[in-house]
N, C-alpha and C positions, 0 to 999 in steps of 0.2 A: 903636795900631799905625800906623806911619808909612806914608805913601802910597807911598814908594819901595821898600818891602819887598814882595817877591813871595812871597805865601803861597798854597799850593795850595788851591783852593776845594773844599769837600766835595761828594760826589755828591748828586744830587737825592733828596728824600724822597718817600714814597708820596703820590701825589695832587698833586704840585707839578711834574711834568715837563711842560715846554713846549718845543716845537721851537725851536731856536736859542738856548736859555738855557744856563746854566752846566751843564756836564756833557754837553752835546750833542756837543762835539768838543774836542780838546786846545787849550788856550789858546796861540796862537802869539806872544803879546806877550812880548818878552824881559824878563828881570828888570831892574828899575830904571826901567821905563817908567811915567810918571805915569798914574793911573787916570782922570784927567779927560779925557784924550785917547782917542778911539774909533778903533778900527781900522776899516778899510774894511768888513770883514765885519760888525762889530757895527753900524756905521751902517746897512747894508742891512737887517739883522734888525730894528733899531728902527723903520725906516720901514715894514716889512711889518706889524709888530705894532701900529703906530699909537701908539707910546709917544713922549712928549716927552723933554725933558732930565730927567735925574735931579734930583730936588729933595731937599734934606736934610730929614730928619724932625726936627722940632723943635717948640718950643712954638707957633710961629706956623704954622698950617696954613691952607691955602686953604679958606675956608668951603664952596666948591663941592665940595670933596673929602670933606666930612663925610658927605654922603649919597651912597650908591652910585648911580651912573648906571645906568639899565636897559641890559641887554645887547641887542645887535641881534637882532631876531626872525628865525627861519629860516622862510622861506615854505613849505617842504615839511614842516615839523614843527609839530604842534599840541600835542604832549604828551599825557599821560594825563588824560582827563576834560576836556580843554579844549573850550571852545565852538566851534562851527563858524565858518568864515571869514565875514567880513562879506559881506552880500549885494551883488550888483552894483548899480552906480549906477542909480537910478531904479526899482529893484524895491520893491514894497510890503513894508513891515516890520510884522509883527504884534507888538505890545508884549507882553511877558511879564507875566502877572498871576498872583499866587498861586503855589502849589507844584504845581498839576496842569497837565498838558499839555492844550492845547485839542484836542478830537477824540478823546480817550481814548488807549488803548494804541497804540503805534507799529505800523502795519500791516506786513505782509510786503513786502519789496522795498526798504525803506529800508536805507541802508548802516549797518553796525555800527561800534563804536568801533575805531579803528586800533590796532595793536600794532607794536612794534619788530621782532618776529620775522619774518623772511622778506621784509622790505621792502628794496628795493634802495638807498634813501637811507641806510640804516644799515649796509650792507655795505662793506667796505674795497675789494673787488674786484668787477668786473662779473660777473653770473651767467654760468655756462658753459652754453650751449645745445647739445644733442646734435643733430647733423645726421642726415639720413636714412641708413639702413643701406645700404651699398654692397657688392655682390658682386663677386667677382673675375671677370675675363673668362672663364676656363675654366668656372666654374659657370654663368654666363649662357649660354654656348654650349651646355652640356649640357642646361639646362632648355628652351631653344628647340628642340633636337633632339627631346626627349621630347614636347613639345607637338605638333610636326609629325607624329611617329609616331602619337599618339593620334588626331589629326584624320584622318590618312590611313586608319587602321584603321576609324574610324567610317564614313567614306565608302564603304570597300570592303564593310563589313557591310551597309550600307543597299542597296547595289547588289545584293548577293547575295540579300537578302530580296525585293526587287522582282522580280529575275529568277526566283526560285523560285516566287513567286506567279503570274507570267505562265505559267510552264511547268505549274503545277498546274491553272490554269484551262483551258489548252489540252489538257492530258493529265491529267484527274483520276485520283486513285488508285482510286476506286470509281465505278462507273457504275450507273445504275438498272437493275434487273433487269426485263426485259420478257418476259412470258409470253404467247405468242400465244393460249393457251387461255382466258386471263382475259377476262371480258366487261367492256366499258367501264362505268364508274360512271354510273348513270342520273342525269339532271339532277334537282335537287330539285323537288318538286311546287310549283305556284304557291301563293302565300299564300292562305289561306282568307279569303274575304270574307263577313262576316256580313250577311245581309239580313233586314230585318224583314218577315215575311210576315203579311199581314192574315188573321185567322182566318176560316174559311169557315163561314157559318151552317149549322145543322143542316138547315134546310129545303132549302138548295141541295144539300147532300150527298145527301139522301134523294130529292129530286124531280128533280135534274138531274145525277145522277152520270154520270161518264164510262163506267161499265159499260153504260149503256143505248145507247151509240153505237158499240159494237165490232162490231156486225153478228151474223150468224148463226154458230152454232158449226159448225166443220168436224169431220167424222168422222176419228178417229185409228185407228191400228192396234191395236184392242182385240179381245179374244176372251173369250167366256164361260168362266170358270174351270171346269176339269174336276174340281175338288175337290167332294166331296159333303159338305155341312155337317151331318154326322150326329154330331159330337162337338165338344167344346170346342176341341180343337186344329184340327180341320178348319174350324170356323167362322172362327177366326183366319186360317188359310191362305186361305180364300175371300176375306175382306176384303182381305188383303194382295195378292192377285192382281188385284183391281180397282183398287187405289190408283194404279198407274202410268198407267192409262187416264185417271183423273181429273186427275192432274198434267199430262199432255200436253194435255188438252183446255182446262183453265182457265188455265194459265200464260201463253200468248201473249195471251189476252184481258185478263187483269189488267194485264199490262205495257202493252198497247195503251191501256187506260183511264188509264194514267199513274200506276200504283201498283207498288211492289216486290212480288215474289212470294216466298213461303216455303211449303214443304210442311208440312202438319199431321202430328201424331203420332196413332197409333191404338193403343188398348189394349182388352182385354176387362175387363168389370166383375167385381170380386170383392168379397167382404164386407169385406176388409181394405184395399181400395184407398184411398189418401189422395192428395189433390191440391189444386189451387187452388180447385176447385169441389166443395163437399161439401154435404151436407144435402138432396140431391135426394129427391123422393118415390119411392115404390117401384113406381108403376104406369107407368114409362117403359120404352121399349125401348132407347133410346140418347140421348146428349146430347153437346153440344159445349161445351167450356170455352174461352172466349176468353182467360182469364188465362194459360194455359199452351199454348193452341192445340192441344188434344188432343181427339180423338173417343173417347168411351167407349161400348162396345157390350156389351149383354147377350147371352148365348148359350144359356141353359137353354131358354127358350120357343122359340127358333129351332130348336133340335135336335128338340124335341117336335113342332112343326108339320111339319118336313121329313120326319120318319119317318112321319107320317100321309099326306102328299102331297108328293112332290118338287117339284111346280110352285110350292110356296110359297117356293122359293129366290129367286123374283122379289122377295119382300119384302126380302131382303138387299140387292139392287141399289137398291131404292127408299130404304131406310133410309140406306145409306152415301152415296147421291147427295144426300139432304136434309142430312145433317150436314156434308158437304163444302161445300154451298152456304153454310152459316153461316160457314165459314172464308173463302169468297170475300167475304162481306159484311164480315168483319173486315178483310180486306186492303184493301178499297175504302172503309173508314171508314163504311159504312152501319150496321154493328152498333153502333158507339160512339155515333153520332148518334141512332139509334133508342132506345138505352138512355137517352141523355140526355133526350130528349123524354118518355120513359116516367117518368123520375124527376121531371120537372117537372109531371106530370099533377096536376090539381086534385082528382080523385076516382078511385074504383076503376074505374068504367066507362071513363074516358079512358085509364087505365093499361092495362087489358086490351085496348083497341083498338090501342094502340101495339104491344103484344106480338103481336096477331093479324096486323098488317101485316108484321111481321118474319117470322113463321112461314109465312104464306101465300106470301111472296116466296121463301122457301127451298123450298117445295113446287114453285113454278113453275120456279125455276132447276134443281132436280133433274130435273124433267120435260124441260127444255131439253137437259140432258146426255144423258138416256136417248134422246131423239128423235134427236140427232145421231149416236149410236152404236147405234141399234136393230138394225141388221143385224149388226154385229160382236158384239153381246151376245145375238143370237138372240132379240130381243124381238118375236116374231111368233107367229101361230097361237094355240094354247092359252095360251101364256105372255103374249101381248099381251092376250088376253081377261081373264086373271086380273088383270093390272095395271089395266085399265079398271074392273073390278069393285071392286078395293080402293080406287081413287080415289073411287068413288061412295059407298062405305060407310065412309069414314074420318071424320075430324073429331073435335070435342070431345064428351065425354059431357055431355048436357044437364044432368045432375045436379051437375056440377062446374064449376069456373071455366072460362070461355070464353076461353082464352088462345091457342088454336091455330086457331080458326076452325070454323065449322059445317060439316056435311057438304056443304051446297050451295056454300059458299065454297071449301072444299077442292077439290071437283070442278071448279069454275070455273077456278081458277088452275093446277091441274095440267093440265087439258085444254088450256088456253090456251098454256102453255109447250111442251107436247108437239107442238102443232099448228104452232107457228112456229119452234121451235128458236132463238129470238132473245131475249136478255136484255131487250131493249127492251119486250117484251110482259109483263114481270114487275114493272112499276113500280106496286107496290101503294100507294105513298105519294101518288100523285095520284088514286087511285081513290076514289069516294064511299064513305061509311060502309056502305052497303048491300052493297057487294061484299066487305067485310072483316068481315062479321058473325060 
C-alpha cells in the first residue's frame, strides 16, 4: 500500500485500547498527507506516552528490544500475594529461612492481604461521603417549641408537688386522736441487774436470823371464835376464824426481818388426802408441809375431847399456833437450814437433836403468839390454867423417837416464849444440848 493513500484505520480490538491511539478520535489528516509527518496532536500523544520515533520492523532489531523492559512499579499497588514494601532505611532485617514463619502463626492485629475491592486507588471516581442530616427550619422551630413546653411542664409539676407537701405538713389530712381518759404509757422498768449473792451459811441463818431482832409481838384485833368445834365442819370453821389473827400478827414481823410473806393453806386430814408430804405416822394431831406450805389438821380426836370438856378448845389454839410457827420458820429460811443440818448429821442422835431444836422453837413461837393476843383470845382463868397444864405434860413419848423434845424441854421453851412475847427468846439453835433434850 502506498504511503500517499488514505485508508481508514480499523477500530481497536479487545484489550488493545489505549488513550490517544487509533480510534480514540477521527483522524484530521487530509488524504494524501505523508505518514512520516506527525500532526501536532500526535506529537503531543507520543511525548505523553514516552514513545520514540517509529522504527520499521525488520530483520535487524535492536538487541535491547528483544527483552521486555520492566514496567514502572506503582507505589500504591502491591498486587495479589506480593511481599510487603521494603523496610525503612536503617531498620533491622530478619532474613527469611526455610518455609516456616518465625514466631509461629500471625497474631491478631496484623494487617491482612489487600484486595482491589473498595480501595480508592482502584476507583475511577472519588468516594461520595454523606454529610450530616439537616432539618428544615420549620421542623427545628417545632422541636424547640416542644422541648420548651416539656421543660416548663416539668418545672410546674415539681412546684405543685413541693407546694402540696408544704400544705400537707402544715395541715395534715389526719390528726392523732387524743383521748383524755387514756392513761399515759408508763415508762419501761429499769433493766434487771444480776448480782451474785454469796450464800448464807446455815449456822448464820439459824443462830443470827433477822427474826430474832424484830422485837416483841404486838396484839392485834383478834377474838376467840364463837364456833363450837363439835363436828368436822365446825372444827374447820374454828381454825379458819383464827387464821386472820395469825396473818396480821406475823406478817409485819416477817417483813421486818427482811423476808417476803405468804399466807399458808389449811386443810382437814382425810383418808384419801394426797399432797406433797405423805407417809406420815398415824399418831399425830397435825403437821405442816413446807413443800406446798399447807397445814393439815385432824378433827376426830378434837371433836371427842371437846364433847367431854369444852375447855379443851384451847388445844386447837395451841395446835394451829405451833403449825403456823413452822410456816414462819419456812419464810425466814430457818426450816430449810435446819433440815440441811439434819441431813448432814453423822448419826441418829445428832439427827434427832436437829429435829428437836426445830420443834421446840415452834413451841416457843406459838407461845409468843398466844401471849401477845391472850386477852383477845380469852386465854385467862380456867383456860389459861389448862394451857399451863398441857405445856407441862406434853413432849415425846419416852418409848418412841425423841424428835419433839422431852416434857421438861417442851415446858421450858413454851413458858419462855409466853413470858416474853419476843421471838428473840426462842433461839434454840444457840442453846446447849441439855435445853433441847
